N, C-alpha and C positions, 0 to 999 in steps of 0.2 A: 582860736578862738574869741569871742565876746568876751569881758568881761563884766560883768557885773557891777554894781559897785561894793559890796559886802565881800568882793574877792573871790566868789563864787566862779567857776566859767559857764561860759556856756555856747554851744556849740552856734556856727556860724548861717543862716539861710540857703547856702551854697552846700556845709555837710548834712543838713538836714535830710532836704534835696535828693544829697548822693546817697545819705544810707536807707532813703525810702526805694532809693532805686535797685540799690544793691540787697536789701529783702526779698523786692518783689521779684528780681532776678535768679534769687537761692532758696527760696521761697521759703523763708523766716521771718519769725513775728518778733516786733519792735514793742520795747515795753511801752507802754503808757507813760507821756510825759519823757519819753526820751530828748525831747524838743531842747530844754532845757537841761539835759544832764550832759556837760562839755565831756567830761571824762570817760562815760560811758559810751559815747556817740566816739570819740575816738578810739575806743579802745575797741568799738565793732569796724569800725573805717581799718585801721591796722590789720583788724584779720579777716574782714570780709569782702573788703573793699580790693580793686585788682587793678592793674596797669593792662590795658587792652594786649599789651602781649605777653600778657603772663596768666590770662584769665581761666584759662583750663589746670592752670596750678591748684585755684582756691578750690573748683572744681573735684578735682585730685582727693584733695584734701579733709573737702567734709566727705565725700565717698568712704577714703580711710582711714578717718576719725571714729565714724559708723560703725567700721568694720571691727576695728580696735576694739572698740569699750565695746561690742558686743561678745568678742575673745577675750574680755577681760584682763586687759595688759591694762601698766600703768602708766601716769601722765608722763614720765620723762620719758619710758619710752615711746611712745605715741607723736608725741610731741619733736624729737628726734625723728623718728622716722618722716613726720611731714614738714619736716624743714620750719619748725615752731620753738619758740621759746616757755616752757609749763606752762608758764601763768598764762600762754595768750593761745593753749590748748585745751588748759581748761576752762577757759572765757570759750570759746567756738563749740565745745560739749557743753557747757551750759545754756547757751544762746540754742542750741539746736535741741535738746530736751525741751526748754519750753516750747517750741517751735512744734513738738510733738512728732520729732525722728521717730520712727522703730528703734532705739539704742537698747532693747531690753538683753540683758547681758544675756550670753546662752551656753549653757553647762552642762555640756555630759552629762549623763548618769551612768559613770563608771562603776559594777556593782564592784566594793572592795571587802566584800564578807569571801572568804575563800575556800568556807563549804561550798557558798554557794555556785562561785565558780567551776570546783570539782563536779559538783553535780550537771551544771550545764556546760560540761567538757565531755561527759559520759554520756548524756544524752545527745551530743551530737556524734559520739561513735558508737552508739547502737544505733542512731539512726541510716548513718555511712554501712555498715557492715550490716545493713539489711536489705539493702542493694545488691542484687547478682549479676554480677560484668559477664559476661560471655568474650 
């Protein structure tokens, strides 16, 4: 990364171009001003860029992370399952959310009231007994 005189790092022109290509490839948005934020661009390339031999790994990671977030799993578990560090998984999730990936957590509506469950079971039993079997 190129260095500015005040010590802040800036990505090189090649890194900026690569980030744009990778973002297009994975249908994610880059934040305004990423061209001058070497730290953010470096994190982005670490997580989303790939070797041509392992391109499918990035698509798999994205697909799996989206599913894991929807299932409500925790970051360390997700990171371990997709082969990233927890901070990398968290960064990837934030970019995907910011890029409008559908990552709304899906929570099953479990009825925990035992009385409601008992009524539901009785209704099912009555329904089952109402059929005549010949």
